[in-house]
C-alpha positions in Angstrom: 0.0 0.0 0.0 1.4 3.4 -1.0 0.1 6.8 -0.3 0.3 9.3 -3.1 2.1 12.5 -2.3 4.1 14.8 -4.4 6.7 16.0 -1.9 4.0 17.5 0.1 1.6 16.6 2.9 0.2 13.1 2.6 -3.4 12.9 1.3 -6.0 10.4 2.2 -6.0 9.0 -1.3 -4.6 5.4 -1.3 -3.4 3.5 -4.2 -3.3 -0.3 -3.9 -0.8 -2.2 -5.9 -1.5 -6.0 -6.4 1.8 -7.8 -6.2 0.5 -11.4 -6.3 -2.7 -12.4 -8.0 -2.8 -15.6 -6.0 -2.3 -14.8 -2.3 -2.6 -18.3 -1.1 0.7 -20.0 -1.5 -0.7 -23.4 -0.9 -3.1 -23.2 -3.8 -0.3 -22.2 -6.1 1.9 -25.0 -4.9 -0.8 -27.6 -5.3 -1.5 -26.4 -8.8 2.3 -26.7 -9.6 2.4 -30.2 -8.1 -0.7 -31.2 -10.2 1.1 -30.0 -13.3 4.2 -32.1 -12.3 2.1 -35.1 -11.7 0.3 -34.8 -15.0 3.7 -34.6 -16.8 4.9 -37.9 -15.2 3.7 -40.9 -17.0 2.4 -43.7 -14.7 2.4 -47.2 -16.0 -0.8 -49.0 -15.2 -0.1 -52.3 -13.3 -2.0 -55.3 -14.4 -2.9 -58.4 -12.3 -0.2 -60.3 -14.2 2.5 -57.8 -13.4 1.6 -57.8 -9.7 1.5 -61.7 -9.7 5.0 -61.8 -11.3 6.4 -59.3 -8.8 5.0 -61.3 -5.9 5.9 -64.8 -7.2 9.6 -64.8 -6.6 9.6 -63.4 -3.0 6.9 -65.9 -2.1 8.9 -68.7 -3.7 12.0 -67.7 -1.7 10.0 -67.5 1.5 8.5 -70.9 0.8 11.9 -72.5 0.3 13.1 -70.8 3.5 10.2 -72.3 5.4 10.9 -75.8 4.0 14.6 -75.4 4.8 13.7 -74.3 8.4 11.5 -77.4 8.7 14.3 -79.6 7.5 16.8 -78.2 10.0 14.2 -78.5 12.8 13.7 -82.1 11.8 17.4 -82.8 12.2 17.9 -80.9 15.5 14.8 -82.3 17.2 17.0 -85.3 18.2 19.6 -83.2 20.0 19.8 -83.7 23.7 18.7 -80.2 24.6 15.5 -80.6 22.6 14.8 -84.0 24.3 15.5 -82.8 27.8 14.0 -79.3 27.6 10.8 -79.7 25.6 10.0 -76.0 26.0 12.6 -75.2 23.4 10.2 -76.3 20.7 7.9 -73.5 21.9 10.6 -70.9 21.6 11.7 -71.8 18.0 8.7 -70.4 16.1 8.7 -67.3 18.3 12.3 -66.5 17.8 12.1 -67.2 14.0 9.2 -64.7 13.7 11.1 -62.2 15.9 13.8 -61.5 13.4 11.3 -60.7 10.7 9.3 -58.4 13.0 12.5 -56.6 14.1 13.5 -56.0 10.5 10.1 -54.7 9.5 9.7 -52.3 12.5 13.2 -50.9 11.9 12.5 -50.5 8.1 9.2 -48.9 8.9 10.7 -46.4 11.3 13.6 -45.5 9.0 11.4 -45.1 5.9 9.0 -42.9 7.8 11.9 -40.7 9.0 13.2 -40.5 5.4 9.8 -39.6 4.0 9.4 -36.9 6.6 12.7 -35.4 5.6 14.5 -36.2 8.9 17.4 -37.9 7.1 18.5 -35.1 4.8 22.1 -34.8 6.2 24.7 -37.3 7.3 24.6 -36.3 11.0 20.8 -36.8 11.2 21.1 -40.1 9.3 23.6 -41.5 11.8 21.7 -40.2 14.8 18.4 -41.7 13.6 20.0 -45.0 12.6 21.8 -45.5 15.9 18.8 -44.4 17.9 16.5 -46.8 16.0 19.1 -49.7 16.3 19.2 -49.1 20.1 15.4 -49.1 20.2 15.3 -52.3 18.1 17.8 -53.9 20.4 15.7 -53.1 23.5 12.6 -54.4 21.7 14.4 -57.6 20.9 15.5 -58.2 24.5 12.0 -57.5 25.8 10.3 -59.7 23.3 12.9 -62.4 23.8 12.3 -62.3 27.5 8.5 -62.5 27.1 8.9 -65.4 24.7 10.9 -67.3 27.3 8.3 -66.5 29.9 5.6 -67.8 27.6 7.6 -71.0 26.8 8.1 -71.6 30.5 4.4 -71.1 31.3 3.3 -73.3 28.4 5.8 -76.0 29.4 4.7 -75.8 33.0 0.9 -76.1 32.3 0.8 -79.7 31.0 3.4 -81.2 33.3 2.6 -79.3 36.4 6.3 -79.0 37.4 8.7 -76.1 37.2 12.4 -76.5 36.7 14.5 -73.4 37.5 17.4 -74.6 35.4 15.2 -75.0 32.4 13.8 -71.5 33.0 17.3 -70.0 33.1 18.3 -71.9 30.0 15.2 -70.8 28.1 15.6 -67.2 29.2 19.3 -66.9 28.4 19.0 -68.7 25.1 16.0 -66.6 23.9 17.6 -63.3 25.0 21.0 -64.1 23.4 19.2 -65.2 20.2 17.1 -62.1 20.1 20.2 -59.9 20.7 22.2 -61.6 18.0 19.2 -61.4 15.6 19.1 -57.7 16.2 22.9 -57.3 15.9 22.8 -59.1 12.5 20.3 -56.6 11.2 
């Protein structure tokens, strides 16, 4: 807004100059994004394309499950599996734990990247180390809870509690969870 004056006293006449015809920046930005999106060509995905993309990961996962079953068939005759039957309860829980740890870590890091928190190297390392520490804590807690569940489920049918078995289950599950997190 400028007042008109010719080196004299200011008058009450106001002259308004329009600088921006679109005062809302958000509206202008959304229009620009719409133009960028219309310029990008999106390839339509068909059911066949999706099926082919999913086939190989499912195939690898299936082979992994078969291999895990074959290994479990071999180790079920080891003395620890015969003497401490609760170990069979821990195996599926600890196998699933690694996948869950990987997915939660990937989810947290991808969310941070999409929000723009990983734009510089210092922030990247800070977020990675913080999330790895959180994943380690999560692994230890879940490993302990899995051991407690295995102890309880082993105690229910037999009605007896062996403290040495409880220590073995707790230690093995927490070490396994910690190593699974460290391998991430």
